[in-house]
Every structure is written in structure tokens, then in C-alpha cells.
C-alpha positions as CSV (number, residue, x, y, z in Angstrom):
1,M,-88.4,-2.9,-64.0
2,S,-86.8,-6.2,-64.8
3,E,-87.1,-9.0,-67.5
4,R,-86.4,-12.7,-67.7
5,L,-83.4,-13.7,-69.8
6,S,-82.6,-17.1,-70.4
7,I,-79.0,-17.8,-71.6
8,V,-76.9,-21.4,-72.3
9,I,-73.5,-21.1,-70.8
10,P,-70.3,-23.2,-71.3
11,K,-69.9,-25.8,-68.5
12,K,-66.5,-24.4,-67.6
13,L,-68.5,-21.0,-66.9
14,K,-71.0,-22.7,-64.9
15,K,-68.2,-24.2,-62.7
16,Q,-66.7,-20.5,-62.4
17,I,-70.0,-19.2,-61.5
18,D,-70.4,-21.9,-58.6
19,T,-67.0,-21.2,-56.9
20,L,-67.6,-17.2,-57.2
21,K,-71.2,-18.2,-55.7
22,K,-69.8,-19.8,-52.8
23,H,-67.0,-17.6,-52.2
24,E,-69.3,-14.5,-52.6
25,N,-71.9,-16.1,-50.2
26,M,-74.6,-15.1,-53.0
27,E,-77.1,-16.4,-54.5
28,Q,-76.6,-17.5,-58.4
29,S,-78.9,-15.0,-59.9
30,A,-77.7,-12.2,-57.7
31,L,-74.3,-13.1,-58.6
32,I,-74.8,-13.5,-62.2
33,R,-76.7,-10.1,-62.3
34,K,-73.9,-8.2,-60.6
35,L,-71.2,-9.8,-62.7
36,L,-73.3,-8.8,-65.8
37,T,-74.3,-5.3,-64.4
38,D,-70.3,-4.6,-63.6
39,K,-69.1,-6.1,-67.3
40,V,-71.8,-4.0,-69.1
41,E,-71.0,-0.7,-66.9
42,E,-67.2,-1.3,-67.9
43,E,-67.7,-2.1,-71.5
44,M,-69.9,1.0,-72.1
45,L,-67.4,3.1,-70.2
46,E,-64.5,1.7,-72.8
47,H,-66.8,2.2,-75.6
48,A,-67.4,5.8,-74.5
49,L,-63.4,6.1,-73.9
50,T,-62.6,5.1,-77.6
51,Q,-65.3,6.7,-79.3
52,Y,-64.1,10.4,-77.2
53,S,-60.4,9.7,-77.8
54,N,-61.1,9.4,-81.6
55,G,-62.9,12.2,-81.7
56,L,-66.0,10.8,-82.5
57,I,-68.1,11.9,-80.0
58,S,-68.0,15.0,-77.5
59,L,-67.0,15.1,-73.9
60,G,-70.8,15.5,-72.8
61,K,-72.1,12.4,-75.1
62,A,-69.1,10.5,-73.8
63,I,-69.6,11.3,-70.2
64,E,-73.6,10.5,-70.9
65,L,-72.9,7.1,-72.8
66,A,-70.4,5.9,-69.7
67,E,-73.3,6.9,-67.3
68,S,-70.8,8.4,-65.8
69,D,-70.5,11.7,-63.6
70,Y,-68.2,14.9,-65.0
71,W,-65.6,14.7,-62.4
72,T,-65.3,11.1,-62.4
73,F,-64.9,10.9,-66.0
74,L,-62.4,13.6,-66.3
75,T,-60.2,11.3,-63.5
76,I,-60.5,8.8,-65.7
77,L,-59.2,10.6,-68.8
78,K,-56.3,12.0,-66.6
79,D,-55.5,8.5,-65.3
80,R,-55.5,6.8,-68.6
81,H,-53.5,9.9,-70.2
82,I,-56.4,10.4,-72.8
83,P,-56.2,14.2,-73.7
84,M,-59.0,16.6,-73.5
85,Q,-60.6,17.3,-76.8
86,L,-62.5,20.6,-76.5
87,D,-63.5,23.4,-79.5
88,E,-64.4,26.4,-78.4
89,E,-68.2,25.4,-78.1
90,D,-67.3,22.8,-75.8
91,I,-65.6,24.8,-73.6
92,I,-68.4,27.4,-73.3
93,E,-70.7,24.7,-72.5
94,E,-68.5,23.2,-70.1
95,L,-68.2,26.8,-68.3
96,D,-71.7,27.1,-68.2
97,R,-72.0,23.7,-66.6
98,I,-69.7,24.3,-64.2
99,K,-71.4,27.7,-63.2
100,N,-74.5,25.9,-62.9
101,E,-73.3,23.4,-60.3
């Protein structure tokens, strides 16, 4: 389900959107939805990675927060050199999850 949202943006941003709109050959509302979706997903991933790397949330919660899948999230951790933080309970949960895949 969609909701209508009205915003006021700076003129410079409007010009940038107009340029992208032409470059991407997209209508304005579709482009803005795409840009907003991409950025929100990126921010959610960054938030999940920060929370996880600081030990504030579990691996499973980080994956859920990032709205990612297990293997993609592990690849991102590896690529960013973020060490896995698993206690015994986490290891058991992960082994159970792998068995059920």
C-alpha cells in the first residue's frame, strides 16, 4: 500500500532531479521513489552494521534490520572487515538455521 507524501526541496536538488530524470529517462515521481528507496535501504544497512559491529544487536537482528539475507549480509561483513560476534547461543542458532535451509 502506498501513501502520499509532500515535501519541499531546495532548488539545487530539484535541478539535480531534473538532470537525473532526463538521464534515466524516468518520470519524476518514479525517480524520486527509486532514489528514496535506495537511500533508505543503504541507511538501514549502515545502521544494522554499526549496531552489530558495536555489539548492540545480534547477527540475526542485524540481518533483519538490514532487510537482508544471511549470505549477503555475511559477504558485506567480510568485505568491510567487520568481525563476526557470535556467542555460544548465536552459534547454535546459526547451525540450526543452516541445517533448515
